[in-house]
C-alpha positions, 0 to 999 in steps of 0.5 A: 841271153847276155854275155860277158864281152871283154875288149882288148885295146878298148880305147881305140875308136873302133874297139870302143864302138864295138864295146858300146854296141855290145853294151847296147845289146845287153851284154856286160862289157869290160876291157883293157888297154895300154897308154890310153888317153882321152877322149876315148878313155872318157867315153868308155868310162862315162858309159859305165864300162869297167876297164884297166889301163894296163894289159894283164892276165889278171884282167881275165878274172878281175870281173869274172871270166869273159864269154868272148874276148874282142881283140883290137888290131893294136894288140900285139902277139906279145901282149901278156893278156892276149897270150893268156886268152889263148893259153886258157882257150877262151873264145876270141874274135877280131874287132872287125869280125865282131862288127861283121857278125852283128851286121849280118846280111844287111846291105854293106857299104865300105869306104876305103882309101889311103886318105879321107876314109873317116870324113867320107864314111861320116858324111855317107852315114849322115846322108843316109840318116837324113834320108830316113834309112837308119844306117849303122856305122863303124867309124875311126872317129866320133861323128859330130852329126850322129854321135859316137863312133858306132851305131847298129841301126837297122838299115844299110851299114857303113864301114870305114874300111881300114887297110891295116892288119886285122889282129895278131893272128890275121895280117889281112886288112880289116876292110876285106872282112867287111864283104861290101855290096858297095865300096869306094876307094878315095886314093891309093898311095903308099902308107903303113910301111911297117906292113906294106914295104912297097906300093905293090904290096899296098895295092894288093888288098885293094885289088882283092877288094875290087874283085870281091864286090858282087856283080850287082854291086858298085865300086866308086873310084877317084878318077884323079888318082891313076892308082884308083882308076887301075882297080877297075880292071879287077872289078866285076861290079859296076864301076863309077868314077868321080873327080875333077879330071875330064872323062869322070862319070861324075865330074866336079867343077867350079870349086869356090869358097863363099865364106861359109861353104865350099861350092862346086858343081857335080855332073853325073853321067845320067843326071843334070848338074847339081850345085853342092854346098859343103861345110868342109873346105879343100878339093880333097873334101869335094872329092870325098863328098862326091864319093859319098853322093854316089854311094848314097844314091846307089843305096836308094837315098834321094839326090836332093836329100843327100846334097842338102846334107852336105850343107850342114855336115858337122863332120867327124871329130878332129877333121878340120874342126874349127875349135874357136877364136881367141880374139882374131886368132882361129884354132883348127884341129885336124887329124892329118898325119901322112905328108899328103894329108898335111899338104891337103889340110894346109891347102884347105886352110888356104882356101878358107882363109886366103889372106891370113897368116897360117901357122901349121903345127904337126907331130909326125906319126911313127918312125916307120912312116916318117922315115919312109916318107921323109922326102915327101915332107919337102912339099907338105908345108909349102902353103904354110907361113910358120911350121912348128914340129913336135916329137914323133908320135911313137904309137904302136912303135913305142919302145922301138929305137928312134930311127928318125926325128922331127929335126930330120923333118925340119931339115926338109921343111926349111929352106927359107920357111920359119920352122921350129922344133919343140920337145912337147905340147907345153913348149909348143903352147909357150912358143905359139902364144909368144909368136902369135900375130893378130889374124893368125890361123893355128892349124894343129895336124896330129893323129894323137892330138899332141896332148890336146894341144889345140884345146890347150892352145885356144885356152892359152890364147884366150888368156893372153888376149884377156890380159892385153 
C-alpha cells in the first residue's frame, strides 16, 4: 500500500534522492525547504513532486496529512514545520534511517572521510554497475554516469558516509546508521568545527565506525594519512591500506597525465601490477580510485572490469567538471570548500594544465569553518596565478553574525599573488571577463556553486570571444 511521504529539506541531494526513491516505490511524495536553489529544485519539480520553498506548519495539511515525515539534517530543531510534526505526533524518521530501512539486509558499503567521499562513492557505484551487479547508491551529488543522486537497485548498496549530524534529535554522524559490511576512510582531518570542536572529537565517530564493521568485513584505509592508518587499531574486520607510501597493501606509483587520462600503476598485496587510466587528474583522485578498486573487488567485481570503468568515468556533478571552452579559455566547476580540497583541486588543475595560467575563484563555506581553518588558506592557493574570492557562503549559519570575511582569507592568500575580492557572482563575471588572458583555466571552487558562476562565466566568455 502506498504512503504519503513528506520530506523536510527536500532540496538537498540526499533528501531529494530519498524523495525520488519513495516516489519510485509508488509513494506519494511532497516536501518543503528554505532558500533552496537549482539544480536540485529543478530535479524535484521535474519529477512532479509538489513542494514549497518555505517551511510552514501549513505544509503538513497542504497536500493532506502525511503518513511519514522524512527529516533532512539541515532541518533545525527551531524549524516551525518540524516542531508541528512533533506536536501533532506524526511519524518521522531521519533521511539516512529512511535509506537504511529501504536497503534492508543487502550488502552495504560506506565511503567515509573528510575529503573525496562523493567521487569515490560515485566511482564505486559505476564500477559495480559495469560489473552487472545492479548497485543501489546514496550520493551527495548527481552521478553523471548513472543519473541521479540515488538508486535503489537490487545488489550491493553504496552509501556516501557523511560525518555530519543525523537530524535535530540525533547528533550522531549519519555514517553510523549505515551499518556497513565494508567501508573506506579516504582522509581524516578536522572539519565541521560547528559540531566537532577538536580533532579528537572529530576522530571519535570514525573509531566507532572501524569498531562496528563485522569480523568478516573489510576496512580500506589511506596509508598516506597517519590519522586513517591509526584507525586500524580499532578494527576487528580485515584492514587493507592503500596509498603512495611504501608499505601500503595496495601501492600507487608512476602517476602521469597523458593529455586525456591520469595514468598510474596499482600493485596489490596478492596481485600483479595493473595499469590504471583515470579520467580525473590529481594524486588525491588516484587515491580515491584505489579505494574504490579495493571495495569493488572485495564485493566480487572482476578487477579488469573495474579498472576499465576508471577510463570512462564521468564522475559526480561539480567534481572537477570541465564545463567547456570559450575560445582557448577553459572553465572548470568544482565543489571544493575546505582549504585542503582547494589545494588538491588546484594541484589537479596544475597536473592537467601545466603550462596555462590558472585563475582560482573560491567562496569559503560557513563562518565557523572559515574562522577555524583560516590559517590553512595560506597554503591553499600556492598553485594559482590569480585568486578571486567571493562572499562566504552562510549555508546553515544563515542569519548568524559574521565572525570572519573573505577579506580575512585574502590577507592570508596574498603575499605577492594577484588576489581580488568581489561582492557577488555578477561582479565576479565582470572582473573575470575583463582580466581573462588567452589560454586561461578558470577553476571555480564553491560548495554552493556561487550562484551558478561557472555556467554564467562560460556564457560571458563565449560572448566576449564572439565580439572580438
